[in-house]
ROZA-702454 format. One line per field, with one value per atom (N, C-alpha, C): residue in three letters; atom name; z, y, x. Coordinates in steps of 0.2 Angstrom, whole numbers, plus 5000, padded with zeros to 4 digits. Each point is the difference from the previous one (the first is absolute). Layout:
// residues N
aa <- Ala	... $
at <- CA	... $
z <- Z	... $
y <- Y	... $
x <- X	... $
This chain:
// residues 258
aa <- Met	Met	Met	Thr	Thr	Thr	Ile	Ile	Ile	Val	Val	Val	Gln	Gln	Gln	Gln	Gln	Gln	Pro	Pro	Pro	Thr	Thr	Thr	Ser	Ser	Ser	Leu	Leu	Leu	Thr	Thr	Thr	Ile	Ile	Ile	Pro	Pro	Pro	Met	Met	Met	Gln	Gln	Gln	Arg	Arg	Arg	Ile	Ile	Ile	Thr	Thr	Thr	Ser	Ser	Ser	Thr	Thr	Thr	Glu	Glu	Glu	Leu	Leu	Leu	Arg	Arg	Arg	Lys	Lys	Lys	Met	Met	Met	Leu	Leu	Leu	Asp	Asp	Asp	Thr	Thr	Thr	Arg	Arg	Arg	Ser	Ser	Ser	Gly	Gly	Gly	Phe	Phe	Phe	Trp	Trp	Trp	Thr	Thr	Thr	Val	Val	Val	Ala	Ala	Ala	Ser	Ser	Ser	Met	Met	Met	Gly	Gly	Gly	Ile	Ile	Ile	Val	Val	Val	Ser	Ser	Ser	Phe	Phe	Phe	Val	Val	Val	Thr	Thr	Thr	Thr	Thr	Thr	Gly	Gly	Gly	Met	Met	Met	Val	Val	Val	Ile	Ile	Ile	Leu	Leu	Leu	Phe	Phe	Phe	Ala	Ala	Ala	Asp	Asp	Asp	His	His	His	Glu	Glu	Glu	Asp	Asp	Asp	Leu	Leu	Leu	Thr	Thr	Thr	Tyr	Tyr	Tyr	Arg	Arg	Arg	Thr	Thr	Thr	Phe	Phe	Phe	Thr	Thr	Thr	Ser	Ser	Ser	Ala	Ala	Ala	Ile	Ile	Ile	Gly	Gly	Gly	Val	Val	Val	Pro	Pro	Pro	Met	Met	Met	Ser	Ser	Ser	Leu	Leu	Leu	Ile	Ile	Ile	Leu	Leu	Leu	Pro	Pro	Pro	Ile	Ile	Ile	Ile	Ile	Ile	Ala	Ala	Ala	Ile	Ile	Ile	Leu	Leu	Leu	Ser	Ser	Ser	Val	Val	Val	Thr	Thr	Thr	Ala	Ala	Ala	Glu	Glu	Glu	Trp	Trp	Trp	Ser	Ser	Ser	Gln	Gln	Gln	Arg	Arg	Arg	Ser	Ser	Ser	Gly	Gly	Gly	Leu	Leu	Leu	Thr	Thr	Thr	Thr	Thr	Thr	Phe	Phe	Phe	Ala	Ala	Ala	Leu	Leu	Leu	Val	Val	Val	Pro	Pro	Pro	His	His	His	Arg	Arg	Arg	Trp	Trp	Trp	Arg	Arg	Arg	Val	Val	Val	Ile	Ile	Ile	Ala	Ala	Ala	Gly	Gly	Gly	Lys	Lys	Lys	Leu	Leu	Leu	Val	Val	Val	Ala	Ala	Ala	Ser	Ser	Ser	Val	Val	Val	Val	Val	Val	Ile	Ile	Ile	Ala	Ala	Ala	Leu	Leu	Leu	Leu	Leu	Leu	Ala	Ala	Ala	Ser	Ser	Ser	Pro	Pro	Pro	Val	Val	Val	Ala	Ala	Ala	Phe	Phe	Phe	Ala	Ala	Ala	Ile	Ile	Ile	Gly	Gly	Gly	Ala	Ala	Ala	Leu	Leu	Leu	Gly	Gly	Gly	Asn	Asn	Asn	Val	Val	Val	Ala	Ala	Ala	Gly	Gly	Gly	Thr	Thr	Thr	Ala	Ala	Ala	Ile	Ile	Ile	Ala	Ala	Ala	Gly	Gly	Gly	Val	Val	Val	Asp	Asp	Asp	Pro	Pro	Pro	Val	Val	Val	Trp	Trp	Trp	Asp	Asp	Asp	Leu	Leu	Leu	Ser	Ser	Ser	Val	Val	Val	Ala	Ala	Ala	Asn	Asn	Asn	Leu	Leu	Leu	Leu	Leu	Leu	Thr	Thr	Thr	Ile	Ile	Ile	Thr	Thr	Thr	Leu	Leu	Leu	Ala	Ala	Ala	Asn	Asn	Asn	Leu	Leu	Leu	Leu	Leu	Leu	Gly	Gly	Gly	Met	Met	Met	Leu	Leu	Leu	Val	Val	Val	Gly	Gly	Gly	Phe	Phe	Phe	Met	Met	Met	Leu	Leu	Leu	Gly	Gly	Gly	Val	Val	Val	Leu	Leu	Leu	Val	Val	Val	Arg	Arg	Arg	Ser	Ser	Ser	Ser	Ser	Ser	Pro	Pro	Pro	Gly	Gly	Gly	Ala	Ala	Ala	Leu	Leu	Leu	Val	Val	Val	Ala	Ala	Ala	Tyr	Tyr	Tyr	Phe	Phe	Phe	Val	Val	Val	Tyr	Tyr	Tyr	Gln	Gln	Gln	Phe	Phe	Phe	Leu	Leu	Leu	Leu	Leu	Leu	Pro	Pro	Pro	Thr	Thr	Thr	Leu	Leu	Leu	Ala	Ala	Ala	Leu	Leu	Leu	Ile	Ile	Ile	Leu	Leu	Leu	Ala	Ala	Ala	Ala	Ala	Ala	Gln	Gln	Gln	Gln	Gln	Gln	Asp	Asp	Asp	Trp	Trp	Trp	Phe	Phe	Phe	Arg	Arg	Arg	Asp	Asp	Asp	Leu	Leu	Leu	Gln	Gln	Gln	Pro	Pro	Pro	Trp	Trp	Trp	Val	Val	Val	Asp	Asp	Asp	Phe	Phe	Phe	Asp	Asp	Asp	Phe	Phe	Phe	Ala	Ala	Ala	Thr	Thr	Thr	Gly	Gly	Gly	Ala	Ala	Ala	Leu	Leu	Leu	Leu	Leu	Leu	Glu	Glu	Glu	Gly	Gly	Gly	Pro	Pro	Pro	Leu	Leu	Leu	Ser	Ser	Ser	Ser	Ser	Ser	Gln	Gln	Gln	Gln	Gln	Gln	Trp	Trp	Trp	Ala	Ala	Ala	Gln	Gln	Gln	Leu	Leu	Leu	Gly	Gly	Gly	Val	Val	Val	Thr	Thr	Thr	Gly	Gly	Gly	Leu	Leu	Leu	Ile	Ile	Ile	Trp	Trp	Trp	Leu	Leu	Leu	Val	Val	Val	Val	Val	Val	Pro	Pro	Pro	Leu	Leu	Leu	Ala	Ala	Ala	Val	Val	Val	Gly	Gly	Gly	Leu	Leu	Leu	Arg	Arg	Arg	Leu	Leu	Leu	Val	Val	Val	Val	Val	Val	Arg	Arg	Arg	Ala	Ala	Ala	Glu	Glu	Glu	Val	Val	Val	Lys	Lys	Lys $
at <- N	CA	C	N	CA	C	N	CA	C	N	CA	C	N	CA	C	N	CA	C	N	CA	C	N	CA	C	N	CA	C	N	CA	C	N	CA	C	N	CA	C	N	CA	C	N	CA	C	N	CA	C	N	CA	C	N	CA	C	N	CA	C	N	CA	C	N	CA	C	N	CA	C	N	CA	C	N	CA	C	N	CA	C	N	CA	C	N	CA	C	N	CA	C	N	CA	C	N	CA	C	N	CA	C	N	CA	C	N	CA	C	N	CA	C	N	CA	C	N	CA	C	N	CA	C	N	CA	C	N	CA	C	N	CA	C	N	CA	C	N	CA	C	N	CA	C	N	CA	C	N	CA	C	N	CA	C	N	CA	C	N	CA	C	N	CA	C	N	CA	C	N	CA	C	N	CA	C	N	CA	C	N	CA	C	N	CA	C	N	CA	C	N	CA	C	N	CA	C	N	CA	C	N	CA	C	N	CA	C	N	CA	C	N	CA	C	N	CA	C	N	CA	C	N	CA	C	N	CA	C	N	CA	C	N	CA	C	N	CA	C	N	CA	C	N	CA	C	N	CA	C	N	CA	C	N	CA	C	N	CA	C	N	CA	C	N	CA	C	N	CA	C	N	CA	C	N	CA	C	N	CA	C	N	CA	C	N	CA	C	N	CA	C	N	CA	C	N	CA	C	N	CA	C	N	CA	C	N	CA	C	N	CA	C	N	CA	C	N	CA	C	N	CA	C	N	CA	C	N	CA	C	N	CA	C	N	CA	C	N	CA	C	N	CA	C	N	CA	C	N	CA	C	N	CA	C	N	CA	C	N	CA	C	N	CA	C	N	CA	C	N	CA	C	N	CA	C	N	CA	C	N	CA	C	N	CA	C	N	CA	C	N	CA	C	N	CA	C	N	CA	C	N	CA	C	N	CA	C	N	CA	C	N	CA	C	N	CA	C	N	CA	C	N	CA	C	N	CA	C	N	CA	C	N	CA	C	N	CA	C	N	CA	C	N	CA	C	N	CA	C	N	CA	C	N	CA	C	N	CA	C	N	CA	C	N	CA	C	N	CA	C	N	CA	C	N	CA	C	N	CA	C	N	CA	C	N	CA	C	N	CA	C	N	CA	C	N	CA	C	N	CA	C	N	CA	C	N	CA	C	N	CA	C	N	CA	C	N	CA	C	N	CA	C	N	CA	C	N	CA	C	N	CA	C	N	CA	C	N	CA	C	N	CA	C	N	CA	C	N	CA	C	N	CA	C	N	CA	C	N	CA	C	N	CA	C	N	CA	C	N	CA	C	N	CA	C	N	CA	C	N	CA	C	N	CA	C	N	CA	C	N	CA	C	N	CA	C	N	CA	C	N	CA	C	N	CA	C	N	CA	C	N	CA	C	N	CA	C	N	CA	C	N	CA	C	N	CA	C	N	CA	C	N	CA	C	N	CA	C	N	CA	C	N	CA	C	N	CA	C	N	CA	C	N	CA	C	N	CA	C	N	CA	C	N	CA	C	N	CA	C	N	CA	C	N	CA	C	N	CA	C	N	CA	C	N	CA	C	N	CA	C	N	CA	C	N	CA	C	N	CA	C	N	CA	C	N	CA	C	N	CA	C	N	CA	C	N	CA	C	N	CA	C	N	CA	C	N	CA	C	N	CA	C	N	CA	C	N	CA	C	N	CA	C	N	CA	C	N	CA	C	N	CA	C	N	CA	C	N	CA	C	N	CA	C	N	CA	C	N	CA	C	N	CA	C	N	CA	C	N	CA	C	N	CA	C	N	CA	C	N	CA	C	N	CA	C	N	CA	C	N	CA	C	N	CA	C	N	CA	C	N	CA	C	N	CA	C	N	CA	C	N	CA	C	N	CA	C	N	CA	C	N	CA	C	N	CA	C	N	CA	C	N	CA	C	N	CA	C	N	CA	C	N	CA	C	N	CA	C	N	CA	C	N	CA	C	N	CA	C	N	CA	C	N	CA	C	N	CA	C	N	CA	C	N	CA	C	N	CA	C	N	CA	C	N	CA	C	N	CA	C $
z <- 4919	4993	4998	4994	4997	4995	5001	4995	4995	4994	4994	4998	5001	4998	4992	4997	4993	4999	4994	4999	4998	5002	4999	4993	4996	4994	4996	4993	4996	4994	4999	4994	4994	4995	4994	4996	4997	4996	4994	4998	4995	4993	5000	4993	4999	5006	4999	4999	5002	4999	4993	4997	4993	4995	5002	4996	5000	5006	5000	4996	5000	4996	4992	4999	4993	4998	5004	4999	4999	5005	5000	4993	4997	4993	4995	5001	4994	5002	5006	5003	4997	4999	4998	4992	4997	4993	4997	5004	4997	5001	5005	5001	4995	4999	4995	4993	4998	4993	4999	5006	4999	4999	5004	4999	4993	4998	4994	4994	5001	4994	4998	5004	4998	4994	5001	4995	4994	5001	4994	4996	5003	4997	4996	5003	4997	4993	5000	4994	4995	5002	4995	4998	5004	4997	4995	5002	4995	4994	5000	4993	4996	5004	4997	4996	5004	4997	4993	5001	4994	4994	5001	4995	4997	5004	4998	4999	5003	5000	4993	4998	4994	5001	4995	5001	5003	4999	5003	5007	5003	5007	5004	4996	5004	5003	5006	5004	5007	5004	5007	5004	4999	5004	4998	4994	4998	5004	5000	5003	5008	5003	5007	5002	4996	5002	4999	4995	5000	5005	5002	5006	5007	5000	5006	5002	4995	5001	5004	4998	5005	5006	5000	5006	5005	4998	5005	5003	4997	5002	5005	4999	5004	5006	5000	5006	5006	4999	5005	5003	4995	5002	5005	4998	5005	5007	5000	5006	5004	4997	5003	5003	4996	5003	5005	5000	5006	5006	5000	5007	5002	4995	5002	5001	4998	5002	5007	5004	5008	5002	4997	5001	4996	4994	4995	5001	5001	5001	5007	5004	5008	5002	4998	5002	5005	5001	5005	5007	5002	5007	5002	4995	5000	5000	4995	4998	5006	5003	5005	5007	5000	5007	5000	4994	5000	5000	4997	5000	5003	5006	5003	4998	4998	4998	4993	4998	4993	4996	5002	4996	4997	5003	4998	4994	5000	4995	4994	5001	4994	4997	5004	4998	4995	5003	4996	4993	5000	4994	4995	5003	4996	4997	5004	4997	4995	5001	4995	4993	5001	4994	4996	5004	4997	4996	5003	4997	4993	5000	4994	4995	5002	4995	4997	5004	4998	4996	5001	4996	4993	5000	4994	4995	5002	4995	4996	5002	4996	4996	5002	4996	4994	5001	4995	4995	5002	4996	4996	5003	4996	4994	5002	4995	4994	5002	4995	4996	5003	4996	4995	5002	4996	4994	5002	4995	4995	5002	4995	4995	5003	4996	4995	5003	4995	4995	5002	4996	4994	5002	4995	4995	5002	4996	4995	5003	4995	4995	5002	4996	4995	5002	4995	5001	5006	5002	5005	5001	5006	5006	5006	5006	5003	5003	5003	5007	5003	5008	5002	5001	5001	5008	5004	5007	5004	5004	5003	5007	5004	5006	5005	4999	5004	4999	4993	4998	5004	5000	5003	5008	5003	5007	5002	4996	5001	4999	4995	4998	5006	5003	5006	5006	5001	5005	4999	4994	4998	5002	4998	5002	5008	5003	5008	5003	4997	5003	4999	4994	4998	5005	5002	5004	5007	5002	5007	5000	4995	5000	5001	4997	5002	5007	5003	5007	5004	4999	5004	5000	4994	5000	5004	5000	5003	5008	5002	5007	5002	4996	5002	5000	4995	4999	5004	4999	5004	4997	4994	4997	4993	4998	4993	4995	5000	4995	5000	5007	5000	4998	5002	4998	4992	4997	4993	4996	5003	4997	5001	5006	5002	4995	4999	4995	4993	4997	4994	4999	5006	5000	5000	5005	5001	4993	4997	4994	4994	4999	4993	5001	5004	5000	5002	5006	5002	4995	4997	4995	4993	4999	4994	5001	5006	5002	5000	5003	5000	4993	4995	4993	4997	5002	4997	5003	5006	5004	4997	4999	4998	4992	4996	4994	4999	5005	5000	5004	5005	5005	5000	4998	5000	5007	5005	5007	5002	4998	5003	4995	4994	4996	5003	5003	5003	5007	5003	5007	5000	4994	5000	5002	4997	5002	5008	5003	5008	5004	4997	5003	4997	4994	4997	5000	5005	5001	4993	4997	4994	4995	4999	4995	5002	5006	5003	4999	5001	4999	4993	4996	4992	4997	5003	4998	5001	5004	5001	4994	4997	4994	4994	5000	4994	5001	5006	5000	5007	5001	5006	5001	5006	5002	5002	4999	5002	5007	5003	5007	5002	4995	5001	5000	4996	4999	5006	5003	5006	5006	5000	5005	5000	4993	4999	5002	4999	5002	5007	5004	5007	5003	4998	5002	4999	4994	4999	5003	5001	5004	5007	5003	5007	5001	4995	5001	4999	4994	4998	5002	5003	5002	5007	5002	5007	5006	4999	5005	5000	4995	5000	5003	4999	5002	5008	5002	5007	5004	4997	5003	5000	4994	5000	5005	5001	5005	5007	5002	5006	5001	4995	5000	5001	4997	5000	5007	5004	5007	5004	4998	5005	4997	4994	4997	5004	5001	5003	4994	5002	4996	5002	4995	5001	4997 $
y <- 4159	4999	5005	5003	5005	4997	5002	4997	5006	4999	5005	4998	5005	4999	5002	4995	5001	5004	5004	5004	4995	5002	4996	5000	5005	5001	5004	4999	5004	5003	5006	5003	4998	4997	4999	5006	5001	5006	5001	5006	5001	4998	5000	4998	4992	4997	4992	4999	5003	4999	5002	5005	5002	4995	4998	4995	4993	4998	4994	5001	5006	5000	5000	5003	4999	4993	4996	4993	4996	5002	4996	5002	5005	5002	4995	4998	4996	4992	4998	4994	4995	5001	4996	5000	4994	5000	5006	5001	5005	5007	5001	5007	5001	4995	5000	5002	4996	5000	5007	5002	5006	5006	5000	5005	4999	4994	4999	5001	5000	5001	5007	5005	5007	5000	4997	5000	4996	4994	4996	5004	5003	5003	5006	5004	5006	4998	4994	4998	4998	4996	4998	5006	5005	5006	5004	5000	5004	4996	4994	4996	5001	5001	5001	5007	5005	5007	4999	4997	4999	4997	4995	4996	5004	5004	5002	5008	5003	5008	5002	5006	5003	5003	5001	5003	5007	5004	5007	4999	4995	4999	4996	4999	4997	5005	5002	5005	4997	5004	4998	5000	5005	5001	4994	4998	4994	4994	4998	4995	5000	5006	5001	4999	5003	5000	4993	4996	4993	4996	5001	4996	5002	5007	5002	4997	4998	4998	4993	4995	4994	5001	5005	5001	5003	5005	5003	4996	4994	4995	4995	4998	4995	5003	5006	5003	5001	5002	5000	4993	4995	4993	4998	5001	4998	5003	5007	5003	4997	4998	4997	4994	4995	4994	5000	5005	5000	5002	5004	5001	4995	4997	4996	4993	4998	4994	4998	5005	4998	4998	5002	4998	4994	5000	4995	4994	5000	4994	4998	5004	4998	5000	5004	5001	5006	5003	5006	4998	4994	4998	5000	4997	5000	5007	5004	5006	5005	5000	5005	4998	4993	4998	5002	5000	5002	5007	5004	5007	5002	5001	5002	5006	5005	5007	4999	5000	4998	5006	5006	5005	5000	4997	4999	4995	4994	4996	5003	5004	5003	5005	5004	5004	4997	4994	4996	4998	4998	4998	5006	5006	5006	5002	4999	5002	4995	4994	4994	5001	5002	5001	5007	5005	5006	4998	4996	4998	4996	4996	4996	5005	5005	5004	5005	5002	5005	4996	4993	4996	4998	5000	4997	5006	5006	5005	5001	5000	5001	4994	4994	4994	5000	5003	5001	5005	5006	5005	4997	4996	4997	4995	4996	4995	5005	5005	5004	5003	5003	5002	4995	4994	4995	4998	5000	4999	5006	5006	5006	4999	4998	5000	4994	4994	4994	5001	5003	5001	5005	5005	5005	4997	4996	4997	4995	4996	4996	5003	5006	5003	5005	5001	5004	5008	5002	5007	5002	5007	5002	5000	4998	5000	5006	5001	5006	4999	5005	5000	5006	4999	5005	5000	4998	5000	5003	5005	5004	4996	5002	4998	5001	5006	5002	4995	4998	4996	4993	4998	4993	5000	5006	5001	5000	5003	5000	4993	4997	4993	4995	5001	4996	5002	5006	5002	4997	5000	4997	4992	4997	4993	4999	5005	4999	5001	5005	5001	4995	4996	4995	4994	4999	4995	5001	5007	5002	4999	5000	4998	4993	4996	4993	4998	5004	4999	5002	5006	5002	4995	4997	4996	4993	4998	4994	5001	5006	5002	5001	5003	5001	4994	4995	4994	4994	4999	4995	4993	4999	4994	5000	4995	5000	5001	4995	5001	5006	5002	5006	5006	5001	5006	5000	4994	5000	5002	4998	5002	5008	5002	5007	5004	4997	5004	5001	4994	5001	5004	5001	5004	5007	5001	5007	5002	4996	5002	5000	4996	5000	5003	4997	5002	5007	5002	5007	5005	5000	5005	5000	4994	4999	5004	4999	5003	5008	5002	5007	5003	4996	5003	5000	4995	5001	5006	5001	5005	5007	5000	5007	5001	4995	5001	5002	4999	5001	5006	5002	5005	5005	5006	5006	5002	4999	5002	4995	4994	4995	5001	5002	5000	5005	5006	5004	4998	4996	4997	4994	4996	4994	5000	5005	5000	5001	5002	5001	4994	4995	4995	4993	5000	4994	4999	4995	4999	4997	4996	4997	5005	5005	5005	5005	5001	5004	4997	4994	4996	4999	5000	4999	5006	5006	5005	4999	4996	4999	4997	4996	4996	5005	5006	5004	5005	5001	5005	5003	5005	5005	5003	5000	5003	5007	5003	5007	5001	5006	5000	4998	5001	4998	4993	4997	4992	4997	5003	4997	5001	5006	5001	4994	4999	4995	4993	4998	4994	4999	5006	5000	4999	5003	5000	4993	4997	4994	4994	5001	4995	5000	5006	5000	4996	5001	4997	4993	4997	4994	4995	5003	4996	5001	5007	5001	4998	5002	4999	4993	4996	4993	4996	5002	4997	5001	5006	5001	4996	4999	4996	4993	4997	4994	4998	5005	4999	4999	5004	5000	4993	4997	4994	4994	5001	4995	4999	5006	4999	4997	5001	4997	4993	4998	4994	4994	4995	4993	4996	4997	4996	4993	4996	4993	4995 $
x <- 5067	5000	4995	5002	4995	4996	4994	4995	4998	5001	4998	4993	4996	4993	4999	4997	4999	4994	5000	4994	4994	4994	4995	4997	5002	4998	5005	5000	5005	4996	5001	4996	5004	4996	5002	5001	5006	5001	4995	4998	4996	5003	5006	5003	4999	5001	4999	4993	4995	4993	4998	5003	4999	5003	5006	5004	4996	4997	4996	4994	4997	4994	5001	5006	5002	5001	5003	5002	4993	4995	4994	4996	5002	4996	5003	5006	5003	5001	4999	5002	4995	4993	4995	5000	4998	4999	4996	4994	4995	5003	5004	5003	5005	5005	5005	4997	4996	4997	4996	4997	4996	5005	5006	5005	5003	5002	5003	4996	4993	4995	5001	5002	5001	5005	5006	5005	4998	4996	4998	4995	4995	4995	5003	5005	5003	5003	5004	5003	4994	4995	4995	4996	4999	4997	5004	5007	5004	5000	5000	5000	4994	4994	4994	5000	5003	5000	5004	5006	5005	4996	4996	4997	4994	4996	4993	5000	5004	5000	5002	4997	5002	5007	5004	5006	5000	4996	4999	4999	4997	4999	5005	5006	5005	5004	4998	5003	5001	5005	5001	4994	4996	4993	4996	4999	4996	5002	5007	5002	4999	5001	5000	4992	4996	4993	4997	5002	4998	5002	5007	5002	4997	4998	4997	4993	4997	4993	5000	5003	5001	5003	5005	5004	4995	4996	4995	4995	4999	4996	5003	5007	5003	5003	5002	5003	4995	4994	4995	4999	5000	4998	5006	5006	5005	5000	4998	4999	4994	4995	4994	5002	5003	5002	5005	5004	5005	4997	4994	4997	4995	4996	4995	5003	5006	5003	4999	5001	5000	4993	4995	4993	4998	5001	4998	5003	5007	5004	5001	4997	5000	5007	5005	5007	5000	4994	5000	5002	4998	5001	5008	5003	5008	5003	4998	5003	4999	4994	4998	5002	5002	5003	5007	5004	5007	5000	4996	5000	4993	4999	4993	4998	5004	4998	4998	4993	4998	5002	5000	5002	5007	5004	5007	5000	4996	4999	4997	4995	4997	5004	5004	5005	5005	5003	5004	4997	4994	4997	4999	4999	4999	5007	5005	5007	5002	4998	5002	4996	4994	4996	5002	5002	5003	5007	5004	5006	4999	4995	4998	4998	4996	4997	5005	5005	5005	5005	5001	5005	4997	4993	4996	5000	5000	4999	5006	5007	5006	5000	4998	5001	4995	4994	4995	5003	5003	5003	5005	5004	5006	4997	4995	4997	4997	4997	4997	5005	5006	5005	5003	5001	5002	4995	4994	4995	5000	5001	5000	5006	5006	5005	4999	4998	4999	4995	4994	4994	5002	5003	5002	5005	5005	5005	4997	4995	4997	4995	4997	4996	5004	5006	5004	4999	4998	4998	5004	5001	5004	4996	5003	4997	4998	4994	4997	5000	5004	5000	4996	4993	4996	4997	5004	4999	5006	4999	5005	5001	5005	5001	4994	4997	4994	4995	4999	4994	5002	5006	5001	4999	5002	4998	4993	4996	4993	4997	5002	4998	5002	5006	5002	4995	4998	4996	4993	4998	4993	5000	5006	5000	5000	5004	5000	4993	4997	4993	4995	5001	4996	5001	5007	5002	4997	5000	4997	4993	4996	4993	4999	5004	5000	5002	5005	5002	4994	4997	4994	4995	4998	4994	5002	5006	5003	4999	5002	4999	4993	4996	4993	4996	5001	4996	5003	5007	5003	4998	4998	4998	5002	5004	5002	4995	4995	4994	4996	4999	4996	5004	5006	5004	5001	5001	5001	4993	4994	4994	4999	5002	4999	5005	5006	5005	4997	4997	4997	4994	4996	4995	5002	5005	5003	5004	5003	5004	4997	4994	4997	4993	4996	4993	4999	5003	4999	5002	5006	5002	4995	4998	4995	4994	4997	4994	5001	5006	5002	5000	5003	5001	4993	4995	4994	4996	5000	4997	5003	5006	5003	4998	4999	4998	4992	4996	4993	4998	5004	4999	5005	4998	5005	5003	4996	5002	5005	5000	5005	5006	5000	5006	5005	4998	5004	5002	4996	5002	5004	5000	5004	5007	5004	5007	5001	4995	5001	4997	4997	4997	5002	5003	5002	5007	5003	5007	5003	4997	5002	5001	4996	5000	5006	5001	5005	5007	5001	5006	5002	4994	5001	5004	5000	5003	5008	5002	5007	5003	4996	5003	5001	4997	5000	5006	5003	5005	5000	5005	5000	4993	4998	4993	5001	4994	4999	4999	5000	4999	4993	4995	4993	4999	5004	5000	5003	5005	5003	4995	4997	4995	4994	4998	4995	5002	5007	5002	5001	5001	5001	4993	4995	4993	4997	5001	4997	5004	5006	5004	4999	4998	4998	4993	4996	4993	5000	5004	5000	5005	5006	5005	5002	5001	5003	4995	4993	4995	4999	4998	4999	5006	5006	5006	5001	4998	5000	4995	4994	4995	5002	5003	5003	5005	5004	5006	4997	4995	4996	4997	4997	4997	5005	5006	5005	5002	5001	5002	4995	4994	4995	4997	5002	4997	5003	4995	5002	5004	5006	5003	4999	4998	4998	5005 $
């Protein structure tokens, strides 16, 4: 009688890991409403622009910029919670038992977060377009389409980079409260301090585009970047995003899961 030996372990496909991480983002009430809040807030923001903006300000750029503010806050939070859930909700023991190679789980979370960010931007643009058409029709003025395809692509890149900042902080801190506090410090306190310093110190005003990641990514919202601005985005991204993410990934591999 021939005995067929079964494999001792099977490698879970990366596609399945990614789809699982996407499902985990939406399975819980908090996850579902966090993602859904992007659409809800986008419609609310569009309504506020229609109600309170002057007629000459009813342009596609105005609607898109207004929607982009809450979206730039929510996307990083989604990325943070997708990473820190394994430690904060103590599901890491199960997750890393099923997929021992932690980097594959983190890669799946990263791809899932990128998918959410890339899907959110076209939805926001569509809601902004709908608001532009409706708002100008109500006001009795012609709609103004003052954003090119290049503008929409750079705005999408800005949203993606903001999401990656949240992902980086989630990997680095691995605690939902701690990562959220770090995000608000990173996103609001540090840029504010940089603006104050640039306003008071001439030497820092010239240095700011090369060391302030928020300042460099802000240029993406204005339109296509010059070669110098791309260089500034690359340098600041390396300092504030790539290096901390590399440190965080190394810590994730070594961190004890309880």
